[in-house]
N, C-alpha and C positions, 0 to 999 in steps of 0.2 A: 734231238736237242733237249736239254733240261731247262725248265724255267726256274727262276730264283724263288725263294720262299715268299718274297713280297708280292711277286706277280702271279704266283700259282693260284689257279682256281680253288675254291674251297671244296671241302669234302661233301657238302650237303646241297641237295636240290629240292626246293619246295616249289612245285609246279603251280599250285593253287594256294597262295598264302591265306591263312585264316588267323589273323592276329588275336581274335577273340575265342579261338578254340580252347576247349577245356583240357584237351590232352593232345599229345603228339605221338604219331606212329613212325618210328625209324625203320626203314626197309633196307636190308642188306642183300645185294644181288648174288646170283649163282656164279660159278666159274665161267668166265667169258662174257658175263652179263654186265649191264650198266644201269645207271639210275633211271634211264628212260623206260625200263620195264615196268615201272610203277607209276608212270605218268597218269594213267587213267584211274588210278585208285582214289584219288582225292575226290573226284566227282561221284564215285560209287559209295563212299562212306558218308555218314552224317556230318553235318557242318560243324559239329562239336569236336571233330578229329582233324588235325592237320597232319598231312602225310609229308614226310621228309625222307628222301632216298639218299643213300650213300653213293658217292661216285668214286670208285677206286681209280688210282692213277693208271695211265696207259691206254685209255679208251675215250671215245667221244671228245668232249672239250678238254680232256686231260691226255690226249693221245701223244703229246710230245714229252710226257714225263715217263721215267722208267717205272715199271711195275715194282711194287714192294718186294724186297728180296726174300722175305719170309713172313710167316704169320705173326710172329712177335712184333716185328716192325710195323706191319699194317695195323695191328690192334693198338699198339702204343700211340701211333699218330692219330688214329680216330678217337681214342679215349681222351687224348690231350686236347683235341679240338672241339669235342662235343659239349663241353660244360655249359657254354652260354645258351645252348638250345634246350638244356634240361631245366627249363624255367616253369614247368608245369608237370603233371603226371605224364610219364612216357611209357611206351611199350616198344619192344624190339621184335621185328619179323625178319627172319633170315631164311632164304631158300637155298637148299643144297649146300654148297660151300659157304654161302652166306649164313647158314645156321650156325656153323662153327665160329665164324667171325662175330656174329651177334652174341653168342654165348661168351666168348672170350672178352669182348668189349664190356659186357655186363659184369664180368668178374673184375675187370680193370677199372671200373668207375671209381672215382674218389669216394671215400667212405660217406662224405656228407651228401653225395648225390644218389646213393643207392636206394634210399627210401622212395625216391621219385619213380623208380622203375616198378611198374605195376604188373607187368607180365612179359614173359618171353615166349614168342611163337617160333618154334623151330620146325622147319618144313623140309620134308624129303631128305633128311640127314640123319645118319647114324650117330650114336653117342660118341663123345670125344675119345673115349678109350677104345672104340671099335673102328676108328678111322684108319684106313690102310692106304699105302701108296698104290698107284695103278699097277696091275700085273704087267710083267715084261712084254706080253704080246700087244699091249696098248701104248708102249713107250715111244715108238717111232712116230713120225709125223702122220703117216698113213694110219697107223694103229690108233693114235689119239683121235683123228677125224672119224674113224669108224666107231669108236667108243661114243663120241659126242652125238653122232647121227643116230646111234642106237637108243639114246635117251629121248630123242624126239624134240619137239618144241620148234618155235620159229627160228631160233638161233641155228639149230642144226640144218634147217632148210636153206638158210643163207650160205652155209658152207658149200653148197652145191654150185655157187657162183665163183668161178676161178679167179675173177678179178678181186674178190674180197679176201681171199686166203692170205695174201701178204700182210693185210691189216689184222685179220682175226687170229691167225696162228700164233704170233708172238704174245698176244693177250692170253690166249688159252695156255700156252706154254708157261707164262708167268704165273697164272693162277694155279695150274697143276703143280708147279714147283712149290707153291705155298702148301698145297694139300699133301704132296709127297713127303715133305720135310717136317710136317706138323707132328708134334708129340705132346700129348696132353700131360700137364703137370697137375696131379691131384691136389685138391684143396677143399676149402669149405664150400658146401652147396649154396646155391642161390637162395635168397629169402623171398623172392617173388614167385607166383604161380608160373607153371610151364605148361603150355599147350603144344603137344607134338602132333603135327599134321602129316598125312601121308596119302598118296594117291592109291586107290584100290588096286590098280594094275601095275604099280611100280615094283618091278622085280629086284631093284637095287636097294630099296628101303621099304620094308614091310611093316605092318602094324606091330608084329612081334619085336622088330628092331626098335620101333618108336617107344615101346613100353620101357625100354632101358633108361629113358630120360627121367623117369620117376626118381632115380637115385641122385639127381642133380638139383633138387630143390627141397627145402624144408616146408614149403607151402603147398598149395593145391596143385594137382597134376591131372591131365587128361590126354587121351589119344583121340584124334578126330580123323576119320577116313572119308575122303571125298572122291567122287568119281574121276577116273582118269589115270594117267601114268605119272612118270616122273615130273612132267610139266603140267600137272593138273591145274596149276595156277593160271594157265592160258585157256584151258577148256572148261573149267568149272569156276570161272572168276566170280560169277554172281553168287554162287553158293559160298565161296570163300569169303567174299566181302560181307555177306550176311553174318557169317560166323564171327568175323572180326568185330563187326559192329555189336553183336550180342555181348561180347566180352569187354568191349571198351566203353560202351555207352550205357549208363544206368537206365534201365527200363527201355533201352533201345529207342530213345526219343530222337526225332529228326534234328 
């Protein structure tokens, strides 16, 4: 069942509100992921940063909504809703599919809001021009599940529970529909710095792949390699949050 626009939950989840925070970090989940993946980040970052996670439709408290039909629709709806929360300097962090979503939302921000975006963190994601649909061997339900399990992470482990598949599979299918139909439209590069993050053991996204993001900004650029695989965000969380704090908080003050 679809909810009406007036009753639909918002796109944003701020698990630990910090009204006095100097900056806001928007977090964009991976395919099949949800805002709750970032629940613990607020307490791991300095008090001057408020963490706000994006909740895509079709999961958790938005389970009764249809997933976005394509990337353009998803980006349009997020960028139209985000304005009131760009009330201070902001940064975007997007993991895997979320990296593409974060990049496209950054491009879609109204001109008057763009100076507030101080950095894009793109994690475990190839550049937009290198995004490709899943190979044919991964397109069936069994193939898609094998692909997800190969990436690792807690979400992959949950797919071993048969009772969860009827809930998880439609979400995964919807998200991979976004990925498979996405086509990058070239345009002006971003004006904010870009930090490309990658797990040292991620065979799907290597440091060499991450270097390509240098073409997508006119400002500073860096590649940071952290220990772990595709979901290094779960195994090297402390190192990741330290890195984010270093770039978001002047002098890394508490």
